[in-house]
The first five atom37 places (N, CA, C, CB, O) and aatype in JSON, in Angstrom:
{
  "aatype": [12, 15, 3, 0, 3, 0, 19, 11, 2, 18, 0, 11, 15, 7, 7, 0, 8, 10, 19, 7, 19, 0, 15, 15, 3, 1, 10, 11, 7, 0, 14, 11, 7, 8, 1, 14, 6, 3, 10, 10, 15, 7, 0, 6, 15, 19, 19, 19, 12, 0, 10, 1, 9, 14, 10, 15, 9, 19],
  "atom_mask": [
    [1, 1, 1, 1, 1],
    [1, 1, 1, 1, 1],
    [1, 1, 1, 1, 1],
    [1, 1, 1, 1, 1],
    [1, 1, 1, 1, 1],
    [1, 1, 1, 1, 1],
    [1, 1, 1, 1, 1],
    [1, 1, 1, 1, 1],
    [1, 1, 1, 1, 1],
    [1, 1, 1, 1, 1],
    [1, 1, 1, 1, 1],
    [1, 1, 1, 1, 1],
    [1, 1, 1, 1, 1],
    [1, 1, 1, 0, 1],
    [1, 1, 1, 0, 1],
    [1, 1, 1, 1, 1],
    [1, 1, 1, 1, 1],
    [1, 1, 1, 1, 1],
    [1, 1, 1, 1, 1],
    [1, 1, 1, 0, 1],
    [1, 1, 1, 1, 1],
    [1, 1, 1, 1, 1],
    [1, 1, 1, 1, 1],
    [1, 1, 1, 1, 1],
    [1, 1, 1, 1, 1],
    [1, 1, 1, 1, 1],
    [1, 1, 1, 1, 1],
    [1, 1, 1, 1, 1],
    [1, 1, 1, 0, 1],
    [1, 1, 1, 1, 1],
    [1, 1, 1, 1, 1],
    [1, 1, 1, 1, 1],
    [1, 1, 1, 0, 1],
    [1, 1, 1, 1, 1],
    [1, 1, 1, 1, 1],
    [1, 1, 1, 1, 1],
    [1, 1, 1, 1, 1],
    [1, 1, 1, 1, 1],
    [1, 1, 1, 1, 1],
    [1, 1, 1, 1, 1],
    [1, 1, 1, 1, 1],
    [1, 1, 1, 0, 1],
    [1, 1, 1, 1, 1],
    [1, 1, 1, 1, 1],
    [1, 1, 1, 1, 1],
    [1, 1, 1, 1, 1],
    [1, 1, 1, 1, 1],
    [1, 1, 1, 1, 1],
    [1, 1, 1, 1, 1],
    [1, 1, 1, 1, 1],
    [1, 1, 1, 1, 1],
    [1, 1, 1, 1, 1],
    [1, 1, 1, 1, 1],
    [1, 1, 1, 1, 1],
    [1, 1, 1, 1, 1],
    [1, 1, 1, 1, 1],
    [1, 1, 1, 1, 1],
    [1, 1, 1, 1, 1]
  ],
  "atom_positions": [
    [[0.79, -1.19, -0.01], [0.0, -0.01, -0.01], [0.9, 1.24, 0.04], [-0.97, -0.04, 1.17], [1.87, 1.32, 0.8]],
    [[0.52, 2.21, -0.83], [1.3, 3.45, -0.93], [1.09, 4.35, 0.23], [0.96, 4.18, -2.18], [0.12, 4.14, 0.96]],
    [[1.89, 5.35, 0.47], [1.59, 6.3, 1.49], [0.3, 7.06, 1.23], [2.73, 7.25, 1.63], [-0.47, 7.33, 2.15]],
    [[0.07, 7.41, -0.06], [-1.18, 8.12, -0.46], [-2.38, 7.27, -0.03], [-1.23, 8.4, -2.04], [-3.34, 7.77, 0.55]],
    [[-2.29, 5.93, -0.35], [-3.47, 5.01, -0.03], [-3.68, 4.98, 1.5], [-3.21, 3.5, -0.59], [-4.81, 4.95, 2.0]],
    [[-2.56, 4.98, 2.21], [-2.66, 4.9, 3.68], [-3.35, 6.18, 4.2], [-1.24, 4.73, 4.33], [-4.17, 6.1, 5.12]],
    [[-3.04, 7.29, 3.65], [-3.66, 8.54, 4.05], [-5.11, 8.56, 3.75], [-3.0, 9.69, 3.39], [-5.94, 8.95, 4.57]],
    [[-5.4, 8.15, 2.62], [-6.86, 8.13, 2.05], [-7.7, 7.15, 3.0], [-6.9, 7.57, 0.39], [-8.82, 7.47, 3.4]],
    [[-7.14, 6.05, 3.3], [-7.85, 5.1, 4.2], [-8.07, 5.55, 5.58], [-7.13, 3.86, 4.27], [-9.08, 5.26, 6.21]],
    [[-7.01, 6.33, 6.07], [-7.1, 6.81, 7.36], [-8.18, 7.92, 7.37], [-5.73, 7.29, 7.84], [-9.02, 7.93, 8.27]],
    [[-8.18, 8.85, 6.4], [-9.19, 9.95, 6.37], [-10.54, 9.34, 6.21], [-8.92, 10.96, 5.22], [-11.48, 9.77, 6.88]],
    [[-10.69, 8.35, 5.33], [-12.03, 7.84, 5.23], [-12.57, 7.07, 6.5], [-12.07, 6.95, 4.04], [-13.76, 7.05, 6.81]],
    [[-11.6, 6.46, 7.16], [-12.08, 5.83, 8.38], [-12.49, 6.83, 9.57], [-10.98, 4.88, 8.87], [-13.17, 6.53, 10.55]],
    [[-11.92, 8.1, 9.28], [-12.37, 9.21, 10.21], [-13.61, 9.94, 9.78], [0.0, 0.0, 0.0], [-14.02, 10.89, 10.46]],
    [[-14.27, 9.52, 8.62], [-15.46, 10.12, 8.27], [-15.47, 10.89, 6.95], [0.0, 0.0, 0.0], [-16.53, 11.35, 6.52]],
    [[-14.3, 11.06, 6.28], [-14.23, 11.74, 5.01], [-14.89, 10.83, 3.94], [-12.72, 12.09, 4.64], [-14.72, 9.61, 3.9]],
    [[-15.69, 11.56, 3.07], [-16.23, 10.88, 1.96], [-15.47, 10.72, 0.73], [-17.33, 11.45, 1.65], [-15.54, 9.7, 0.05]],
    [[-14.71, 11.78, 0.43], [-13.79, 11.78, -0.66], [-12.42, 12.29, -0.2], [-14.33, 12.63, -1.81], [-12.32, 13.23, 0.59]],
    [[-11.35, 11.65, -0.73], [-10.05, 12.06, -0.27], [-9.12, 12.1, -1.5], [-9.51, 11.11, 0.85], [-9.14, 11.15, -2.28]],
    [[-8.36, 13.09, -1.69], [-7.36, 13.12, -2.77], [-6.05, 13.6, -2.36], [0.0, 0.0, 0.0], [-5.95, 14.51, -1.53]],
    [[-4.96, 13.0, -2.93], [-3.58, 13.41, -2.74], [-2.91, 13.81, -3.91], [-2.84, 12.42, -2.16], [-2.87, 13.05, -4.88]],
    [[-2.35, 14.98, -3.93], [-1.56, 15.47, -5.13], [-0.2, 16.04, -4.84], [-2.33, 16.54, -5.84], [0.06, 16.45, -3.7]],
    [[0.65, 16.09, -5.78], [1.96, 16.67, -5.62], [1.77, 18.23, -5.45], [2.9, 16.31, -6.87], [0.91, 18.83, -6.09]],
    [[2.62, 18.85, -4.55], [2.46, 20.29, -4.39], [2.91, 21.03, -5.67], [3.28, 20.79, -3.16], [2.59, 22.21, -5.83]],
    [[3.66, 20.36, -6.62], [4.1, 20.94, -7.81], [2.9, 21.28, -8.66], [5.04, 20.03, -8.51], [3.01, 22.2, -9.47]],
    [[1.8, 20.64, -8.54], [0.61, 21.03, -9.32], [0.09, 22.45, -8.98], [-0.5, 20.0, -9.07], [-0.66, 23.05, -9.76]],
    [[0.46, 22.93, -7.91], [-0.17, 24.27, -7.47], [0.9, 25.35, -7.57], [-0.75, 24.2, -5.93], [0.71, 26.44, -7.01]],
    [[1.97, 25.11, -8.23], [3.03, 26.18, -8.27], [2.57, 27.45, -8.88], [4.22, 25.7, -9.02], [3.13, 28.51, -8.57]],
    [[1.5, 27.4, -9.81], [1.03, 28.54, -10.43], [-0.03, 29.26, -9.64], [0.0, 0.0, 0.0], [-0.52, 30.3, -10.07]],
    [[-0.37, 28.74, -8.53], [-1.41, 29.38, -7.77], [-0.97, 30.77, -7.23], [-1.82, 28.47, -6.62], [0.23, 31.03, -7.08]],
    [[-1.91, 31.63, -6.94], [-1.59, 33.01, -6.45], [-0.79, 32.92, -5.12], [-2.93, 33.86, -6.25], [-0.96, 32.01, -4.3]],
    [[0.08, 33.93, -4.97], [0.78, 33.96, -3.64], [-0.13, 33.92, -2.47], [1.63, 35.18, -3.51], [-1.14, 34.62, -2.42]],
    [[0.25, 33.05, -1.49], [-0.54, 32.86, -0.37], [-1.43, 31.59, -0.38], [0.0, 0.0, 0.0], [-2.02, 31.14, 0.6]],
    [[-1.46, 31.08, -1.6], [-2.37, 29.83, -1.86], [-1.54, 28.64, -2.21], [-3.41, 30.08, -3.06], [-2.04, 27.53, -2.4]],
    [[-0.23, 28.89, -2.29], [0.64, 27.65, -2.68], [0.96, 26.94, -1.36], [2.08, 28.08, -3.49], [1.09, 27.56, -0.31]],
    [[1.09, 25.6, -1.46], [1.45, 24.76, -0.3], [2.68, 25.27, 0.47], [1.71, 23.35, -0.76], [2.71, 25.29, 1.7]],
    [[3.68, 25.67, -0.31], [4.9, 26.18, 0.33], [4.76, 27.44, 1.14], [5.9, 26.41, -0.67], [5.55, 27.71, 2.05]],
    [[3.67, 28.26, 0.77], [3.4, 29.44, 1.52], [2.93, 29.23, 2.94], [2.44, 30.19, 0.82], [3.16, 30.03, 3.85]],
    [[2.2, 28.01, 3.07], [1.79, 27.58, 4.45], [2.72, 26.66, 5.22], [0.51, 26.9, 4.35], [2.77, 26.66, 6.45]],
    [[3.45, 25.89, 4.45], [4.37, 24.93, 5.07], [5.6, 24.63, 4.21], [3.63, 23.65, 5.37], [5.57, 23.85, 3.26]],
    [[6.73, 25.34, 4.65], [7.99, 25.25, 3.86], [8.38, 23.8, 3.74], [9.16, 26.09, 4.51], [8.43, 23.05, 4.71]],
    [[8.66, 23.44, 2.51], [9.13, 22.08, 2.18], [7.97, 21.1, 1.87], [0.0, 0.0, 0.0], [8.18, 19.9, 1.67]],
    [[6.73, 21.67, 1.82], [5.54, 20.78, 1.49], [5.84, 20.06, 0.2], [4.16, 21.61, 1.35], [6.34, 20.67, -0.74]],
    [[5.53, 18.74, 0.14], [5.63, 18.01, -1.02], [4.34, 17.46, -1.57], [6.52, 17.0, -0.81], [4.28, 17.03, -2.72]],
    [[3.32, 17.46, -0.75], [2.0, 16.84, -1.17], [0.88, 17.67, -0.44], [1.91, 15.21, -0.77], [1.06, 18.31, 0.6]],
    [[-0.27, 17.56, -1.13], [-1.4, 18.31, -0.62], [-2.55, 17.2, -0.49], [-1.8, 19.59, -1.64], [-2.77, 16.38, -1.38]],
    [[-3.25, 17.25, 0.7], [-4.27, 16.3, 0.89], [-5.58, 17.17, 0.96], [-4.0, 15.39, 2.19], [-5.65, 18.2, 1.64]],
    [[-6.67, 16.66, 0.19], [-7.88, 17.26, 0.1], [-8.93, 16.3, 0.59], [-8.12, 17.74, -1.26], [-8.96, 15.15, 0.15]],
    [[-9.81, 16.75, 1.5], [-10.91, 15.85, 2.0], [-12.23, 16.66, 1.73], [-10.73, 15.47, 3.63], [-12.3, 17.89, 1.68]],
    [[-13.29, 15.77, 1.56], [-14.56, 16.33, 1.42], [-15.67, 15.49, 2.23], [-14.89, 16.42, -0.09], [-15.57, 14.27, 2.37]],
    [[-16.67, 16.22, 2.72], [-17.81, 15.55, 3.37], [-19.06, 15.92, 2.64], [-17.93, 15.94, 4.86], [-19.27, 17.04, 2.17]],
    [[-19.95, 14.83, 2.56], [-21.35, 15.15, 1.97], [-22.05, 16.04, 2.91], [-22.25, 13.83, 1.72], [-21.94, 15.87, 4.13]],
    [[-22.77, 16.98, 2.42], [-23.68, 17.79, 3.18], [-25.09, 17.46, 2.59], [-23.29, 19.37, 3.08], [-25.28, 17.6, 1.38]],
    [[-26.02, 17.03, 3.38], [-27.36, 16.72, 3.02], [-28.08, 17.99, 2.37], [-28.13, 16.22, 4.29], [-27.88, 19.1, 2.87]],
    [[-28.85, 17.85, 1.33], [-29.47, 18.9, 0.65], [-30.34, 19.65, 1.66], [-30.27, 18.39, -0.54], [-30.49, 20.86, 1.52]],
    [[-30.91, 18.98, 2.68], [-31.79, 19.65, 3.55], [-31.15, 20.7, 4.42], [-32.44, 18.69, 4.35], [-31.82, 21.52, 5.05]],
    [[-29.8, 20.63, 4.43], [-29.02, 21.59, 5.3], [-28.63, 22.79, 4.35], [-27.65, 20.86, 5.97], [-28.54, 23.94, 4.77]],
    [[-28.43, 22.45, 3.06], [-27.88, 23.48, 2.17], [-28.9, 24.56, 1.97], [-27.47, 22.89, 0.82], [-28.64, 25.53, 1.25]]
  ]
}
């Protein structure tokens, strides 16, 4: 199992419905303040998680 798969499984076991892992290089063109390195020097990966929100709440 890869590290990315382990992170995804861990997040899903904690309640996340969708989980994605990407290289921080994919966000190099993002505006200043929105790049992973702006938040954490040396960041190599980005993890994104999503939770379903029932339509009755929206």
